[in-house]
PDB file of N, CA, C and O in Angstrom:
ATOM      1  N   MET A   1      -8.121  13.075  -7.695  1.00  0.00           N
ATOM      2  CA  MET A   1      -9.262  12.322  -6.919  1.00  0.00           C
ATOM      3  C   MET A   1      -9.161  10.828  -7.542  1.00  0.00           C
ATOM      4  O   MET A   1      -9.984   9.954  -7.270  1.00  0.00           O
ATOM      5  N   GLU A   2      -8.321  10.682  -8.203  1.00  0.00           N
ATOM      6  CA  GLU A   2      -8.011   9.235  -8.876  1.00  0.00           C
ATOM      7  C   GLU A   2      -7.031   8.748  -7.932  1.00  0.00           C
ATOM      8  O   GLU A   2      -6.954   7.531  -7.768  1.00  0.00           O
ATOM      9  N   TRP A   3      -6.343   9.454  -7.348  1.00  0.00           N
ATOM     10  CA  TRP A   3      -5.098   8.655  -5.935  1.00  0.00           C
ATOM     11  C   TRP A   3      -5.773   7.933  -5.071  1.00  0.00           C
ATOM     12  O   TRP A   3      -5.136   7.196  -4.319  1.00  0.00           O
ATOM     13  N   LEU A   4      -7.390   7.996  -4.981  1.00  0.00           N
ATOM     14  CA  LEU A   4      -8.003   7.169  -4.095  1.00  0.00           C
ATOM     15  C   LEU A   4      -8.046   5.672  -4.175  1.00  0.00           C
ATOM     16  O   LEU A   4      -8.072   4.793  -3.314  1.00  0.00           O
ATOM     17  N   LEU A   5      -8.044   5.665  -5.483  1.00  0.00           N
ATOM     18  CA  LEU A   5      -8.144   3.895  -6.198  1.00  0.00           C
ATOM     19  C   LEU A   5      -6.767   3.578  -5.488  1.00  0.00           C
ATOM     20  O   LEU A   5      -6.764   2.487  -4.918  1.00  0.00           O
ATOM     21  N   GLY A   6      -5.868   4.139  -5.424  1.00  0.00           N
ATOM     22  CA  GLY A   6      -4.386   4.196  -5.064  1.00  0.00           C
ATOM     23  C   GLY A   6      -4.566   3.206  -3.354  1.00  0.00           C
ATOM     24  O   GLY A   6      -4.452   2.043  -2.967  1.00  0.00           O
ATOM     25  N   VAL A   7      -4.875   4.449  -2.828  1.00  0.00           N
ATOM     26  CA  VAL A   7      -4.774   4.101  -1.254  1.00  0.00           C
ATOM     27  C   VAL A   7      -6.324   3.023  -1.397  1.00  0.00           C
ATOM     28  O   VAL A   7      -6.218   2.738  -0.205  1.00  0.00           O
ATOM     29  N   LEU A   8      -7.377   2.371  -1.756  1.00  0.00           N
ATOM     30  CA  LEU A   8      -7.865   1.735  -1.280  1.00  0.00           C
ATOM     31  C   LEU A   8      -7.117   0.138  -1.806  1.00  0.00           C
ATOM     32  O   LEU A   8      -7.110  -0.872  -1.102  1.00  0.00           O
ATOM     33  N   GLY A   9      -6.473   0.255  -3.317  1.00  0.00           N
ATOM     34  CA  GLY A   9      -5.668  -0.790  -3.539  1.00  0.00           C
ATOM     35  C   GLY A   9      -4.566  -0.944  -2.384  1.00  0.00           C
ATOM     36  O   GLY A   9      -4.375  -2.057  -1.895  1.00  0.00           O
ATOM     37  N   GLY A  10      -4.043  -0.136  -2.070  1.00  0.00           N
ATOM     38  CA  GLY A  10      -2.987  -0.079  -0.902  1.00  0.00           C
ATOM     39  C   GLY A  10      -3.650  -0.691   0.428  1.00  0.00           C
ATOM     40  O   GLY A  10      -3.165  -1.697   0.946  1.00  0.00           O
ATOM     41  N   VAL A  11      -4.606  -0.145   0.879  1.00  0.00           N
ATOM     42  CA  VAL A  11      -5.071  -0.946   2.101  1.00  0.00           C
ATOM     43  C   VAL A  11      -5.363  -2.412   2.197  1.00  0.00           C
ATOM     44  O   VAL A  11      -5.124  -3.082   3.201  1.00  0.00           O
ATOM     45  N   VAL A  12      -6.047  -2.997   0.776  1.00  0.00           N
ATOM     46  CA  VAL A  12      -5.893  -4.315   0.866  1.00  0.00           C
ATOM     47  C   VAL A  12      -4.887  -5.043   0.806  1.00  0.00           C
ATOM     48  O   VAL A  12      -4.711  -6.172   1.265  1.00  0.00           O
ATOM     49  N   GLY A  13      -3.896  -4.066  -0.049  1.00  0.00           N
ATOM     50  CA  GLY A  13      -2.291  -4.978  -0.400  1.00  0.00           C
ATOM     51  C   GLY A  13      -1.670  -5.112   0.614  1.00  0.00           C
ATOM     52  O   GLY A  13      -0.867  -6.026   0.802  1.00  0.00           O
ATOM     53  N   GLY A  14      -2.052  -3.876   1.734  1.00  0.00           N
ATOM     54  CA  GLY A  14      -1.007  -3.986   3.484  1.00  0.00           C
ATOM     55  C   GLY A  14      -1.719  -4.853   3.840  1.00  0.00           C
ATOM     56  O   GLY A  14      -0.958  -5.534   4.528  1.00  0.00           O
ATOM     57  N   GLY A  15      -2.813  -5.397   3.861  1.00  0.00           N
ATOM     58  CA  GLY A  15      -3.543  -6.198   4.652  1.00  0.00           C
ATOM     59  C   GLY A  15      -3.240  -7.612   4.106  1.00  0.00           C
ATOM     60  O   GLY A  15      -3.217  -8.479   4.980  1.00  0.00           O
ATOM     61  N   VAL A  16      -3.051  -7.940   3.099  1.00  0.00           N
ATOM     62  CA  VAL A  16      -2.394  -8.911   2.614  1.00  0.00           C
ATOM     63  C   VAL A  16      -0.790  -9.210   2.766  1.00  0.00           C
ATOM     64  O   VAL A  16      -0.287 -10.258   3.170  1.00  0.00           O
ATOM     65  N   GLY A  17      -0.300  -8.346   2.455  1.00  0.00           N
ATOM     66  CA  GLY A  17       1.064  -8.492   2.386  1.00  0.00           C
ATOM     67  C   GLY A  17       1.580  -8.389   3.877  1.00  0.00           C
ATOM     68  O   GLY A  17       2.596  -8.955   4.280  1.00  0.00           O
ATOM     69  N   GLY A  18       0.604  -7.453   4.782  1.00  0.00           N
ATOM     70  CA  GLY A  18       1.381  -7.921   6.158  1.00  0.00           C
ATOM     71  C   GLY A  18       0.534  -8.868   7.108  1.00  0.00           C
ATOM     72  O   GLY A  18       0.219  -8.752   8.293  1.00  0.00           O
ATOM     73  N   ALA A  19       0.228 -10.040   5.976  1.00  0.00           N
ATOM     74  CA  ALA A  19      -0.670 -10.894   7.177  1.00  0.00           C
ATOM     75  C   ALA A  19       0.306 -11.611   8.077  1.00  0.00           C
ATOM     76  O   ALA A  19      -0.250 -11.682   9.172  1.00  0.00           O
ATOM     77  N   LYS A  20       1.353 -12.108   8.130  1.00  0.00           N
ATOM     78  CA  LYS A  20       2.217 -12.522   8.974  1.00  0.00           C
ATOM     79  C   LYS A  20       3.042 -11.839  10.132  1.00  0.00           C
ATOM     80  O   LYS A  20       3.773 -12.366  10.971  1.00  0.00           O
ATOM     81  N   SER A  21       2.668 -10.330   9.907  1.00  0.00           N
ATOM     82  CA  SER A  21       3.162  -9.126  10.645  1.00  0.00           C
ATOM     83  C   SER A  21       2.411  -8.797  11.728  1.00  0.00           C
ATOM     84  O   SER A  21       1.257  -8.372  11.670  1.00  0.00           O
ATOM     85  N   PRO A  22       3.356  -9.078  13.203  1.00  0.00           N
ATOM     86  CA  PRO A  22       2.638  -8.843  14.239  1.00  0.00           C
ATOM     87  C   PRO A  22       1.831  -7.431  14.581  1.00  0.00           C
ATOM     88  O   PRO A  22       1.074  -7.368  15.550  1.00  0.00           O
ATOM     89  N   LEU A  23       2.056  -6.347  13.728  1.00  0.00           N
ATOM     90  CA  LEU A  23       1.268  -5.298  13.757  1.00  0.00           C
ATOM     91  C   LEU A  23      -0.013  -5.499  14.101  1.00  0.00           C
ATOM     92  O   LEU A  23      -0.307  -5.065  15.215  1.00  0.00           O
ATOM     93  N   GLY A  24      -1.160  -6.205  13.277  1.00  0.00           N
ATOM     94  CA  GLY A  24      -1.948  -6.081  12.990  1.00  0.00           C
ATOM     95  C   GLY A  24      -3.078  -5.519  11.921  1.00  0.00           C
ATOM     96  O   GLY A  24      -2.419  -5.437  10.884  1.00  0.00           O
ATOM     97  N   PRO A  25      -3.890  -5.258  11.734  1.00  0.00           N
ATOM     98  CA  PRO A  25      -4.484  -5.473  10.444  1.00  0.00           C
ATOM     99  C   PRO A  25      -5.018  -3.966   9.969  1.00  0.00           C
ATOM    100  O   PRO A  25      -5.413  -3.593   8.864  1.00  0.00           O
ATOM    101  N   VAL A  26      -4.885  -3.273  11.178  1.00  0.00           N
ATOM    102  CA  VAL A  26      -5.323  -1.412  11.371  1.00  0.00           C
ATOM    103  C   VAL A  26      -3.556  -0.933  10.822  1.00  0.00           C
ATOM    104  O   VAL A  26      -3.402  -0.072   9.956  1.00  0.00           O
ATOM    105  N   VAL A  27      -2.778  -1.399  11.255  1.00  0.00           N
ATOM    106  CA  VAL A  27      -1.037  -1.157  10.884  1.00  0.00           C
ATOM    107  C   VAL A  27      -0.633  -1.122   9.574  1.00  0.00           C
ATOM    108  O   VAL A  27      -0.128  -0.216   8.911  1.00  0.00           O
ATOM    109  N   ASN A  28      -1.078  -2.777   9.181  1.00  0.00           N
ATOM    110  CA  ASN A  28      -0.864  -2.626   8.243  1.00  0.00           C
ATOM    111  C   ASN A  28      -1.460  -2.177   6.791  1.00  0.00           C
ATOM    112  O   ASN A  28      -0.892  -2.030   5.708  1.00  0.00           O
ATOM    113  N   GLY A  29      -3.108  -1.980   7.264  1.00  0.00           N
ATOM    114  CA  GLY A  29      -3.788  -1.245   6.146  1.00  0.00           C
ATOM    115  C   GLY A  29      -3.284   0.154   6.092  1.00  0.00           C
ATOM    116  O   GLY A  29      -3.065   0.662   4.992  1.00  0.00           O
ATOM    117  N   ALA A  30      -3.083   0.815   7.188  1.00  0.00           N
ATOM    118  CA  ALA A  30      -2.672   1.932   7.377  1.00  0.00           C
ATOM    119  C   ALA A  30      -1.034   2.010   6.308  1.00  0.00           C
ATOM    120  O   ALA A  30      -0.638   2.709   5.375  1.00  0.00           O
ATOM    121  N   ALA A  31      -0.608   1.114   6.940  1.00  0.00           N
ATOM    122  CA  ALA A  31       0.823   1.034   6.115  1.00  0.00           C
ATOM    123  C   ALA A  31       1.109   1.309   4.493  1.00  0.00           C
ATOM    124  O   ALA A  31       1.997   1.939   3.919  1.00  0.00           O
ATOM    125  N   GLY A  32      -0.096   0.515   3.992  1.00  0.00           N
ATOM    126  CA  GLY A  32      -0.819  -0.040   2.907  1.00  0.00           C
ATOM    127  C   GLY A  32      -1.387   1.176   2.452  1.00  0.00           C
ATOM    128  O   GLY A  32      -0.747   1.784   1.593  1.00  0.00           O
ATOM    129  N   ALA A  33      -2.343   1.605   2.808  1.00  0.00           N
ATOM    130  CA  ALA A  33      -2.798   3.064   2.753  1.00  0.00           C
ATOM    131  C   ALA A  33      -1.894   4.560   2.290  1.00  0.00           C
ATOM    132  O   ALA A  33      -2.276   5.508   1.605  1.00  0.00           O
ATOM    133  N   VAL A  34      -0.780   4.354   2.862  1.00  0.00           N
ATOM    134  CA  VAL A  34       0.304   5.216   2.736  1.00  0.00           C
ATOM    135  C   VAL A  34       0.896   5.135   1.153  1.00  0.00           C
ATOM    136  O   VAL A  34       0.782   5.849   0.156  1.00  0.00           O
ATOM    137  N   GLY A  35       1.576   3.896   1.466  1.00  0.00           N
ATOM    138  CA  GLY A  35       2.415   3.513  -0.016  1.00  0.00           C
ATOM    139  C   GLY A  35       0.928   3.491  -1.141  1.00  0.00           C
ATOM    140  O   GLY A  35       0.581   4.577  -1.605  1.00  0.00           O
ATOM    141  N   GLY A  36       0.418   2.686  -1.380  1.00  0.00           N
ATOM    142  CA  GLY A  36      -0.816   3.370  -2.258  1.00  0.00           C
ATOM    143  C   GLY A  36      -1.354   4.601  -2.550  1.00  0.00           C
ATOM    144  O   GLY A  36      -1.740   4.753  -3.709  1.00  0.00           O
ATOM    145  N   GLY A  37      -1.492   5.657  -1.663  1.00  0.00           N
ATOM    146  CA  GLY A  37      -1.325   6.991  -2.166  1.00  0.00           C
ATOM    147  C   GLY A  37      -0.662   7.539  -2.915  1.00  0.00           C
ATOM    148  O   GLY A  37      -0.891   8.226  -3.911  1.00  0.00           O
ATOM    149  N   ILE A  38       0.730   7.026  -2.103  1.00  0.00           N
ATOM    150  CA  ILE A  38       1.653   7.713  -3.084  1.00  0.00           C
ATOM    151  C   ILE A  38       1.764   7.478  -4.509  1.00  0.00           C
ATOM    152  O   ILE A  38       1.984   8.278  -5.419  1.00  0.00           O
ATOM    153  N   THR A  39       1.559   6.160  -4.529  1.00  0.00           N
ATOM    154  CA  THR A  39       1.990   5.494  -6.314  1.00  0.00           C
ATOM    155  C   THR A  39       0.453   5.696  -6.687  1.00  0.00           C
ATOM    156  O   THR A  39       0.371   5.828  -7.908  1.00  0.00           O
ATOM    157  N   GLY A  40      -0.498   5.749  -6.215  1.00  0.00           N
ATOM    158  CA  GLY A  40      -1.451   6.387  -6.995  1.00  0.00           C
ATOM    159  C   GLY A  40      -1.418   8.038  -7.375  1.00  0.00           C
ATOM    160  O   GLY A  40      -1.977   8.480  -8.379  1.00  0.00           O
ATOM    161  N   ALA A  41      -0.773   8.764  -6.539  1.00  0.00           N
ATOM    162  CA  ALA A  41      -0.583  10.287  -7.012  1.00  0.00           C
ATOM    163  C   ALA A  41       0.447  10.151  -7.802  1.00  0.00           C
ATOM    164  O   ALA A  41       0.245  10.707  -8.881  1.00  0.00           O
ATOM    165  N   ILE A  42       1.499   9.628  -7.717  1.00  0.00           N
ATOM    166  CA  ILE A  42       2.652   9.582  -9.027  1.00  0.00           C
ATOM    167  C   ILE A  42       2.077   8.669 -10.450  1.00  0.00           C
ATOM    168  O   ILE A  42       2.374   8.973 -11.605  1.00  0.00           O
ATOM    169  N   ILE A  43       1.195   7.495 -10.055  1.00  0.00           N
ATOM    170  CA  ILE A  43       0.491   7.605 -11.237  1.00  0.00           C
ATOM    171  C   ILE A  43      -0.394   8.519 -11.918  1.00  0.00           C
ATOM    172  O   ILE A  43      -0.562   8.697 -13.125  1.00  0.00           O
ATOM    173  N   GLN A  44      -0.960   9.093 -10.856  1.00  0.00           N
ATOM    174  CA  GLN A  44      -2.296  10.380 -12.085  1.00  0.00           C
ATOM    175  C   GLN A  44      -0.843  11.613 -12.046  1.00  0.00           C
ATOM    176  O   GLN A  44      -1.173  12.653 -11.475  1.00  0.00           O
ATOM    177  N   ALA A  45      -0.123  11.610 -12.297  1.00  0.00           N
ATOM    178  CA  ALA A  45       0.452  12.574 -12.290  1.00  0.00           C
ATOM    179  C   ALA A  45       1.692  12.652 -13.631  1.00  0.00           C
ATOM    180  O   ALA A  45       2.165  13.669 -14.138  1.00  0.00           O
ATOM    181  N   ALA A  46       1.933  11.480 -13.899  1.00  0.00           N
ATOM    182  CA  ALA A  46       2.553  10.484 -15.023  1.00  0.00           C
ATOM    183  C   ALA A  46       1.687  10.552 -16.043  1.00  0.00           C
ATOM    184  O   ALA A  46       2.162  11.151 -17.007  1.00  0.00           O
ATOM    185  N   THR A  47       0.132   9.996 -16.251  1.00  0.00           N
ATOM    186  CA  THR A  47      -0.655   9.817 -16.819  1.00  0.00           C
ATOM    187  C   THR A  47      -1.815  10.640 -17.243  1.00  0.00           C
ATOM    188  O   THR A  47      -2.726  10.352 -18.019  1.00  0.00           O
ATOM    189  N   GLY A  48      -1.585  11.736 -16.564  1.00  0.00           N
ATOM    190  CA  GLY A  48      -2.811  13.132 -16.554  1.00  0.00           C
ATOM    191  C   GLY A  48      -4.027  12.260 -16.385  1.00  0.00           C
ATOM    192  O   GLY A  48      -4.021  11.042 -16.567  1.00  0.00           O
ATOM    193  N   SER A  49      -5.319  13.150 -15.935  1.00  0.00           N
ATOM    194  CA  SER A  49      -6.300  12.725 -15.799  1.00  0.00           C
ATOM    195  C   SER A  49      -7.323  12.343 -16.548  1.00  0.00           C
ATOM    196  O   SER A  49      -7.515  12.523 -17.751  1.00  0.00           O
ATOM    197  N   GLY A  50      -8.003  11.771 -15.706  1.00  0.00           N
ATOM    198  CA  GLY A  50      -9.343  11.027 -16.816  1.00  0.00           C
ATOM    199  C   GLY A  50      -9.247   9.840 -16.486  1.00  0.00           C
ATOM    200  O   GLY A  50      -8.317   9.147 -16.897  1.00  0.00           O
ATOM    201  N   LEU A  51     -10.065   9.441 -15.789  1.00  0.00           N
ATOM    202  CA  LEU A  51     -10.578   7.825 -16.007  1.00  0.00           C
ATOM    203  C   LEU A  51     -10.921   6.551 -16.665  1.00  0.00           C
ATOM    204  O   LEU A  51     -12.069   6.128 -16.529  1.00  0.00           O
ATOM    205  N   ASP A  52     -10.013   5.851 -17.402  1.00  0.00           N
ATOM    206  CA  ASP A  52     -10.707   4.888 -18.145  1.00  0.00           C
ATOM    207  C   ASP A  52     -10.362   3.409 -17.649  1.00  0.00           C
ATOM    208  O   ASP A  52      -9.626   3.371 -16.663  1.00  0.00           O
ATOM    209  N   PHE A  53     -10.820   2.063 -18.231  1.00  0.00           N
ATOM    210  CA  PHE A  53     -10.346   1.224 -17.132  1.00  0.00           C
ATOM    211  C   PHE A  53      -8.954   1.036 -17.254  1.00  0.00           C
ATOM    212  O   PHE A  53      -8.574   0.979 -16.085  1.00  0.00           O
ATOM    213  N   GLY A  54      -7.764   0.879 -18.144  1.00  0.00           N
ATOM    214  CA  GLY A  54      -6.807   1.015 -17.803  1.00  0.00           C
ATOM    215  C   GLY A  54      -6.123   1.462 -16.867  1.00  0.00           C
ATOM    216  O   GLY A  54      -5.330   0.909 -16.105  1.00  0.00           O
ATOM    217  N   GLN A  55      -6.567   2.789 -16.987  1.00  0.00           N
ATOM    218  CA  GLN A  55      -6.258   3.882 -15.080  1.00  0.00           C
ATOM    219  C   GLN A  55      -6.664   3.644 -14.319  1.00  0.00           C
ATOM    220  O   GLN A  55      -6.093   4.049 -13.306  1.00  0.00           O
ATOM    221  N   ILE A  56      -7.869   2.867 -14.123  1.00  0.00           N
ATOM    222  CA  ILE A  56      -8.695   2.392 -12.807  1.00  0.00           C
ATOM    223  C   ILE A  56      -7.861   1.250 -12.403  1.00  0.00           C
ATOM    224  O   ILE A  56      -7.589   1.097 -11.212  1.00  0.00           O
ATOM    225  N   LEU A  57      -7.423   0.416 -13.322  1.00  0.00           N
ATOM    226  CA  LEU A  57      -6.538  -1.119 -13.160  1.00  0.00           C
ATOM    227  C   LEU A  57      -4.984  -0.577 -12.614  1.00  0.00           C
ATOM    228  O   LEU A  57      -4.408  -0.922 -11.582  1.00  0.00           O
ATOM    229  N   ALA A  58      -4.559   0.301 -13.573  1.00  0.00           N
ATOM    230  CA  ALA A  58      -3.280   0.624 -12.996  1.00  0.00           C
ATOM    231  C   ALA A  58      -3.375   1.403 -11.509  1.00  0.00           C
ATOM    232  O   ALA A  58      -2.275   1.242 -10.982  1.00  0.00           O
ATOM    233  N   GLN A  59      -3.972   1.935 -10.904  1.00  0.00           N
ATOM    234  CA  GLN A  59      -4.513   2.652  -9.506  1.00  0.00           C
ATOM    235  C   GLN A  59      -4.275   1.824  -8.721  1.00  0.00           C
ATOM    236  O   GLN A  59      -3.248   1.789  -8.043  1.00  0.00           O
ATOM    237  N   VAL A  60      -5.381   0.851  -8.677  1.00  0.00           N
ATOM    238  CA  VAL A  60      -5.469  -0.085  -7.989  1.00  0.00           C
ATOM    239  C   VAL A  60      -4.582  -1.465  -7.855  1.00  0.00           C
ATOM    240  O   VAL A  60      -4.263  -2.016  -6.802  1.00  0.00           O
ATOM    241  N   ALA A  61      -4.266  -1.881  -9.203  1.00  0.00           N
ATOM    242  CA  ALA A  61      -2.769  -2.795  -9.158  1.00  0.00           C
ATOM    243  C   ALA A  61      -1.323  -2.371  -8.711  1.00  0.00           C
ATOM    244  O   ALA A  61      -0.306  -3.005  -8.428  1.00  0.00           O
ATOM    245  N   GLY A  62      -1.660  -1.001  -8.765  1.00  0.00           N
ATOM    246  CA  GLY A  62       0.100  -0.191  -8.159  1.00  0.00           C
ATOM    247  C   GLY A  62       0.048  -0.298  -6.854  1.00  0.00           C
ATOM    248  O   GLY A  62       0.691  -0.992  -6.067  1.00  0.00           O
ATOM    249  N   GLY A  63      -1.111   0.759  -6.663  1.00  0.00           N
ATOM    250  CA  GLY A  63      -1.387   0.694  -4.730  1.00  0.00           C
ATOM    251  C   GLY A  63      -1.503  -0.667  -4.055  1.00  0.00           C
ATOM    252  O   GLY A  63      -0.780  -0.931  -3.094  1.00  0.00           O
ATOM    253  N   GLY A  64      -2.222  -1.372  -4.437  1.00  0.00           N
ATOM    254  CA  GLY A  64      -2.209  -2.838  -3.904  1.00  0.00           C
ATOM    255  C   GLY A  64      -0.831  -3.442  -3.923  1.00  0.00           C
ATOM    256  O   GLY A  64      -0.305  -3.740  -2.851  1.00  0.00           O
ATOM    257  N   ALA A  65      -0.189  -3.651  -5.100  1.00  0.00           N
ATOM    258  CA  ALA A  65       1.215  -3.814  -5.029  1.00  0.00           C
ATOM    259  C   ALA A  65       2.190  -3.128  -3.969  1.00  0.00           C
ATOM    260  O   ALA A  65       2.824  -3.554  -3.003  1.00  0.00           O
ATOM    261  N   VAL A  66       2.064  -2.128  -4.452  1.00  0.00           N
ATOM    262  CA  VAL A  66       3.328  -0.877  -3.086  1.00  0.00           C
ATOM    263  C   VAL A  66       2.478  -1.247  -1.881  1.00  0.00           C
ATOM    264  O   VAL A  66       3.432  -1.626  -1.201  1.00  0.00           O
ATOM    265  N   GLY A  67       1.756  -1.376  -1.331  1.00  0.00           N
ATOM    266  CA  GLY A  67       0.955  -1.237  -0.345  1.00  0.00           C
ATOM    267  C   GLY A  67       1.235  -2.961   0.487  1.00  0.00           C
ATOM    268  O   GLY A  67       1.592  -3.254   1.627  1.00  0.00           O
ATOM    269  N   ALA A  68       1.027  -3.443  -0.202  1.00  0.00           N
ATOM    270  CA  ALA A  68       1.947  -4.881   0.291  1.00  0.00           C
ATOM    271  C   ALA A  68       3.279  -4.580   0.564  1.00  0.00           C
ATOM    272  O   ALA A  68       3.731  -4.443   1.700  1.00  0.00           O
ATOM    273  N   VAL A  69       4.029  -4.456  -0.668  1.00  0.00           N
ATOM    274  CA  VAL A  69       4.915  -4.258  -0.320  1.00  0.00           C
ATOM    275  C   VAL A  69       5.708  -3.499   1.203  1.00  0.00           C
ATOM    276  O   VAL A  69       6.499  -3.978   2.015  1.00  0.00           O
ATOM    277  N   LEU A  70       5.094  -2.203   1.104  1.00  0.00           N
ATOM    278  CA  LEU A  70       5.390  -1.489   2.337  1.00  0.00           C
ATOM    279  C   LEU A  70       4.978  -2.108   3.387  1.00  0.00           C
ATOM    280  O   LEU A  70       5.804  -1.959   4.287  1.00  0.00           O
ATOM    281  N   ALA A  71       4.056  -2.762   3.720  1.00  0.00           N
ATOM    282  CA  ALA A  71       3.208  -3.282   4.895  1.00  0.00           C
ATOM    283  C   ALA A  71       4.549  -4.486   5.574  1.00  0.00           C
ATOM    284  O   ALA A  71       5.022  -4.645   6.699  1.00  0.00           O
ATOM    285  N   ALA A  72       4.799  -5.159   4.203  1.00  0.00           N
ATOM    286  CA  ALA A  72       5.919  -6.460   4.377  1.00  0.00           C
ATOM    287  C   ALA A  72       6.956  -5.869   5.098  1.00  0.00           C
ATOM    288  O   ALA A  72       7.413  -6.430   6.093  1.00  0.00           O
ATOM    289  N   ILE A  73       7.526  -4.413   4.559  1.00  0.00           N
ATOM    290  CA  ILE A  73       8.682  -4.211   5.122  1.00  0.00           C
ATOM    291  C   ILE A  73       8.303  -3.516   6.067  1.00  0.00           C
ATOM    292  O   ILE A  73       9.272  -3.427   6.821  1.00  0.00           O
ATOM    293  N   THR A  74       7.242  -2.825   6.580  1.00  0.00           N
ATOM    294  CA  THR A  74       7.034  -2.426   8.040  1.00  0.00           C
ATOM    295  C   THR A  74       7.332  -3.897   8.778  1.00  0.00           C
ATOM    296  O   THR A  74       8.129  -3.912   9.716  1.00  0.00           O
ATOM    297  N   GLY A  75       6.798  -4.915   8.420  1.00  0.00           N
ATOM    298  CA  GLY A  75       6.608  -5.941   9.486  1.00  0.00           C
ATOM    299  C   GLY A  75       7.798  -6.282  10.051  1.00  0.00           C
ATOM    300  O   GLY A  75       8.148  -6.399  11.225  1.00  0.00           O
ATOM    301  N   PHE A  76       8.654  -6.492   8.465  1.00  0.00           N
ATOM    302  CA  PHE A  76       9.979  -6.798   9.142  1.00  0.00           C
ATOM    303  C   PHE A  76      10.984  -6.143   9.898  1.00  0.00           C
ATOM    304  O   PHE A  76      11.917  -6.731  10.446  1.00  0.00           O
ATOM    305  N   VAL A  77      10.793  -4.970   9.921  1.00  0.00           N
ATOM    306  CA  VAL A  77      11.788  -3.766  10.368  1.00  0.00           C
ATOM    307  C   VAL A  77      11.208  -4.088  11.959  1.00  0.00           C
ATOM    308  O   VAL A  77      12.125  -4.308  12.750  1.00  0.00           O
ATOM    309  N   THR A  78      10.194  -4.132  12.387  1.00  0.00           N
ATOM    310  CA  THR A  78       9.382  -4.313  13.348  1.00  0.00           C
ATOM    311  C   THR A  78       9.510  -5.737  14.290  1.00  0.00           C
ATOM    312  O   THR A  78       9.269  -5.828  15.494  1.00  0.00           O
ATOM    313  N   LYS A  79       9.948  -6.780  13.393  1.00  0.00           N
ATOM    314  CA  LYS A  79       9.983  -7.626  13.920  1.00  0.00           C
ATOM    315  C   LYS A  79      11.718  -8.004  14.153  1.00  0.00           C
ATOM    316  O   LYS A  79      12.272  -8.689  15.013  1.00  0.00           O
ATOM    317  N   SER A  80      12.207  -7.308  13.104  1.00  0.00           N
ATOM    318  CA  SER A  80      13.906  -7.096  13.764  1.00  0.00           C
ATOM    319  C   SER A  80      14.230  -6.757  15.147  1.00  0.00           C
ATOM    320  O   SER A  80      15.034  -7.209  15.963  1.00  0.00           O
ATOM    321  N   LYS A  81      13.009  -5.446  15.168  1.00  0.00           N
ATOM    322  CA  LYS A  81      13.194  -4.409  16.285  1.00  0.00           C
ATOM    323  C   LYS A  81      13.308  -5.296  17.419  1.00  0.00           C
ATOM    324  O   LYS A  81      14.279  -5.361  18.173  1.00  0.00           O
ATOM    325  N   ALA A  82      11.975  -6.146  17.501  1.00  0.00           N
ATOM    326  CA  ALA A  82      11.587  -6.111  18.858  1.00  0.00           C
ATOM    327  C   ALA A  82      12.784  -7.640  18.927  1.00  0.00           C
ATOM    328  O   ALA A  82      13.015  -7.870  20.114  1.00  0.00           O
ATOM    329  N   ALA A  83      13.429  -8.511  18.122  1.00  0.00           N
ATOM    330  CA  ALA A  83      14.042  -9.079  18.639  1.00  0.00           C
ATOM    331  C   ALA A  83      15.325  -9.270  19.113  1.00  0.00           C
ATOM    332  O   ALA A  83      15.910 -10.205  19.662  1.00  0.00           O
ATOM    333  N   LYS A  84      15.694  -7.856  18.674  1.00  0.00           N
ATOM    334  CA  LYS A  84      16.907  -7.137  19.561  1.00  0.00           C
ATOM    335  C   LYS A  84      16.992  -6.770  20.639  1.00  0.00           C
ATOM    336  O   LYS A  84      17.965  -6.798  21.393  1.00  0.00           O
ATOM    337  N   VAL A  85      15.452  -6.204  20.878  1.00  0.00           N
ATOM    338  CA  VAL A  85      15.038  -5.686  22.232  1.00  0.00           C
ATOM    339  C   VAL A  85      14.790  -6.693  23.326  1.00  0.00           C
ATOM    340  O   VAL A  85      14.974  -6.394  24.506  1.00  0.00           O
ATOM    341  N   GLY A  86      14.364  -7.906  22.938  1.00  0.00           N
ATOM    342  CA  GLY A  86      13.765  -9.576  23.630  1.00  0.00           C
ATOM    343  C   GLY A  86      14.854  -9.862  23.477  1.00  0.00           C
ATOM    344  O   GLY A  86      15.242 -10.994  23.766  1.00  0.00           O
TER     345      GLY A  86
END
């Protein structure tokens, strides 16, 4: 269940990281949620179960950072494809 913190962090990070993306906040949030969820699951597997302040901080920060990067990459790729087509 701790991976949910990564998903929430990823949604926020995706919104911030994809702010200039033409995809919109829903797609950026979804991309961020995917990245945050995967990161949250990896952090949970690496550190074990149980929530303390450090674990919560790692889940949210890790999910947010990876979510922002994934949303930015998604926006960059779609912007590049749109430029080639148009």
